[in-house]
Structure formats: structure tokens, C-alpha cells
C-alpha positions, 0 to 999 in steps of 0.5 A: 423529884425535880428534873433540874435537881436530878441533873445538878452538876451533870453536863447536859443540854435541855430541850424543853422544860426543866422544872418537871416532877419526875416520879420514876426512872426506867430504861425499858419503854414497856415499863414506863409509868406516867411521870417517868424519865426514860433513859434511851440506852443503845443496845447491841442491835437497837438504839434506845432512841428508837423506843422514845415514842413508845416511852412517851406514849406510855407516859414518859415526861422526859427522854435522856439520850446521847443525841437530840431526838427531833419532834419530841412532845416532851423534854429531851436531855442530851448527855455524852454517856447515857449509862454514866448519867443513869448511874448518877441520876439513879443515885440521887433519885433513890437517895444514895442507899449505898451510904446506908449499908455496908457494901461488899464487892466480890470480883474475880474470874472464879469463886464469886458466887460460891463466896457470896453464898458461903458469906451469906450463910455465915451472916445469917447465923450471926443474925445479920440482915443481908442482901445478895446480888449475883450470878444466880439471883438477887435476893434480900428479905422476902424478895428473890429476883432472877438474874439476867446479869451478874451485876445489874444495870445501875438503875436496878441496883439503886432501886433494889438498894433503896428497897433493901434499906427500907426493909432493914438490910444492913449488909449487901454482898455483891458479885461485881463483874468486869463488864459492870465495872467497864460499863459504869454500872457500879461507878456511883456505889461506895464500896466498903470491902472489895474482895479479889478471888483470882484472875484467869482467862475469860471474857476476852471477846469483850476486853480483848486481852488479859491486861485489859481484863485485869484493869477492869477488875482493878477499878473496884479496888481503886474506887475504895479511895472515894470515902464519903462514909469516912470509914475503914475500907478493906481490900481482901486479896488472894495473894497466891494469885498472880494478878492478886500480887500485881493488885497488891503492889498498886493498892492505895496506901490508905486502904486496909489490906488483908491477904489470904493464901495457902502458899504465901507465908506472909499472908494475913490469913493462911491455910496450912496442913491441908487434907483433901478427901471425898468428904470435904477438906480440912486445914489449919487456919492461921491468922493474926485474929487467932488459930483454928482447925477447920473442916468443911464439907465442900470438896476441892482446894478452890473451896479452901480459898473460898472459905479463907475469903469468907473468913476475911470478909466476916472478921473485918466486920468484927464477927466473933472469932470463935463463933465465926470459925465454928459457923464457917465449917457449915456454910451453904453451897451455891446451886450448880456448883459441884452439885451431886446427883447420885444414882444408886441403881446404876452406881454412878455420880453425876456432878453439875458445875458452872466451870466455864474456863479452863482454870475452873474446869481444872479445879473441878476435875482435880476436886473430882479426883479426890472422890476416887472415881473409877473414871471421870467422864466430862461433858462440856461446850463453849458459849457462842459470841464469847472469847474464842481463844479459851475454847481449845484451852478448855478442851485441852484441860478436859481431855488431859484430866478426864478419862473420856470427854463428850464435846457438845454445845453450851449456849451457841447464841448466834454462832453455828454450834459446829463452828464452835466445836471445831475451835474446841476440838483443836485443843483436844487434838493437841493432847494427842489423846483420842479420848473424846467424842463430839455430840453437838446436841447437849441433851444427847451428849448428856444421855450418851455420857451417862449411858457410857458410864459404869459403876464407880464412874463420875460424870461431870456436866460442866459449863452451865451449872445453875442455868435453866436455859440454853441460848440458841440464836437470840432465843432462850429455851428451857434447858437444865443439866440437872433435870436432863441428868435425872431424866436419863437416870430415871430420877425425875419422878 
């Protein structure tokens, strides 16, 4: 595609030839091919322009940067915001693939991954070709890509969406993170359905306060006004959530609102007569679309909310009510979400869960209580270089609701794990309960927790879930809570 066409209607200053044939796009100088355009994105530690020479050496014919790069032997396009321009250019280069699929965006603090997995499993039973982009991986057709971010960079999104369209994918279910909304990764994607699960404290290291966090999430719903497809746009919102209520009040009147709830009697889709057991949940689904008694194998009230969200996603896509309410009772679980490891020999159960906020931790511990354990033993830590204010809150939740807690490391990143734990411990002290022990090494904490457990106990390993790594400094080392637990229990062979 010709460079000047890619930048049509984009404010830019050109240093060099405009009539170039661009054969590919990249923001990674190591992956440049001959004829490519390179986006020089500034990272946390390094400037994108530092990699311009490597990109040129590898065959780049154009460098896009936020400042002129002197002495470049190729065209340099200078723009105000490289990330924004990368999104616009990628949309053009890949021929707007979002316009050729139904795009479902799911946002919220907790539940995004579970809702995406559950929705995907229902879509499959209806024979619908579906792609999923989310925290665990990006998958469609015969493609599975590990996910470094919940929502990838705009260029990667458009490249994958183009491949999805080529492979006949009709629906894309996407977890949309607050970071991606602020950083413009999805700004040129036209969403058809936006789903709000809930909002509780998280990522305040990035957003600074909860209101900024809310405003970031709200961008997804504001974007529904951009309707080039000229179709019905739906906002599916949990009306029991405080910020969900706030979102509803400010929603554009041209967007079709579908609310789901357990407590709100005015909601469009409601769960009533709840029964929570150690085998799952049952409830009466009441809606303007029909009534049905639902029984799911997922444990905990949060999974009733997740099921309601999935029902709403499917029903607005005109899935048959009777088949939908039958199939929704057999949805798949996401890896690392309330994942059980049972030791018959020791008589204990280990549950691995991604819970990494105080609200998520409360939800999973309450769900464990439905299993009627003798004791709940919780292992958790908090990530480094992330929201420090949630650390004591997580400890308070863990120590208040568990019988015993092992406070340990999560992904310390570039912080000292001991300093992180000192922040965490403040919340444990606030409870006035002396029911915790600090073991900095996560491997050892898991071993001590399982060794400490007796018959009938449940050990919760919280915070990492599906992750198969630990980030220490800037290095990723292999670490899997599930694998560690099985090793202690003698179940790896």
C-alpha cells in the first residue's frame, strides 16, 4: 500500500519520499522485513527511535516517530502520537477487518476471562466461528498465541483480525483492558457489543484514582456511538455494580441497554432463587426473552453474574432461547480460575485462582466456603511496580476470611519482595488476628501451606492462576502454581 494513502487525513510531517510501497508494518525492529514501515514507540526504559537504525538495516523503508530522526537514509514520518497513528494506519493497511465481524468487548475488573471462555463455549455449540483475545491467549481457527497483554497493541489486533476474517471468523470476543483504552490500542475498532462486569480497585499505579479507572473503562461504551456499520449497538451492564449504575446514567440514548442483576428488580435479565452448593449453583433466570431454571457447575455467586453476562451476549445475537439456556449450563471454565487439584492420599483440595484484587479474593474465598472445608488456608502475594494501596486490602480480606494465611511473593518485578510484603502485612495487622505467616519464597510458601493442611482442608493459591512464570527484576522465570502444588502432593508423575 502506498505510504501517502496510509497517511491520508493523518496530521504528519514527511522527511523523504511519500510514494513508497509499504509491504508490512511493525513496531519491533527485530521483526522488520524488506519494505516494511517501522513505528518507533517509546517504552518504559527505551526510546523507539533508538531502534531506527536496526529497523533500517533489516529493510525498513519508512520510520514513524514523534520527533525527527536525523541522518536517516529512509523516509521519516513525524507525528504527535505514534500509538494513535499506528492504530489508524493499521486499520487502513489491513482493510478495516473489524467492519467484517461482530466485535464483542468485555471490560471490568473481575470476570472478563471467565465470561469470554464461557461465551466462546456457547458460541461453539451453535456452530459459530469465534475468535477470542484475552488474558490467557489469543485464539481462533487453528491459531493459539500466548498473551503478553490482555489486549494487544493495535497493530497486532488488526493483523489478527484480518487473519480471522480470512479464516471465516464471524465473531470476535475481546477482553478490553483499561490500559488498552487509555493507550488507544482499540480506538479504531468498531465494537458492536460492550459488556460491563464490575469495577473494584485495581491498576491505580497507572490510573492514580478509581474515578480515572472508571473513566478509562467507560471509553469502550462511548465508542459505541461511532456506528459506521449502521447496526444495533448493545451495552450489557451489571446493574448491581456501583459503577455499572453510574455508567447506565451516562449511556448514550441511541445505544440499546441490557442490564443483568441478582439484586436489581428492574433489570432486563435477573437471577432469582439462588442456591449455592459445593457442586455449583442453581437459579431461576427471568427475562423478557423467557424464563428457565438454570444449573451450572461453576462455584460461587460471581459465576452466576458471569453466566448472566454470557446469556445477554448470546441473546442479543439472536441465539435460540431454549437451546441457549440448555447449553449455558455446560460452559467451559477458564484455566487458572477456581482450578481444583485434589489429593485423595492427603485428603485435601488445592484451588488455584487468578484472584489478585481484594474483591476477587473475597469472591473466591466465599465460593470455597460453599465447599464446607474443615479450614481455608490461603497463599497470596502482591505484584511489584503496581498499585500499592490494594496490598493491605488484600491482606485484610485474606486474613479476615481464611483460617490461616501464608503471605508470599507474586511477581515482584523491580521491587524488593520484602518491601512489598511489609505493605501487605499492614492489612493483616489491622484484622487483629494472628493467623498468618510470612514466607517470601513462593515455592516454599506453597510447600508449607500444603504440608500444614490436614484432611478436609482447602488450600487456596491466589494471584497467579493460569500464569506459568514469575517476574523477578526484568526477568521472567518459569513458575506455575499448579505444577508446584502437584509436585508437593506427589501428583506430577
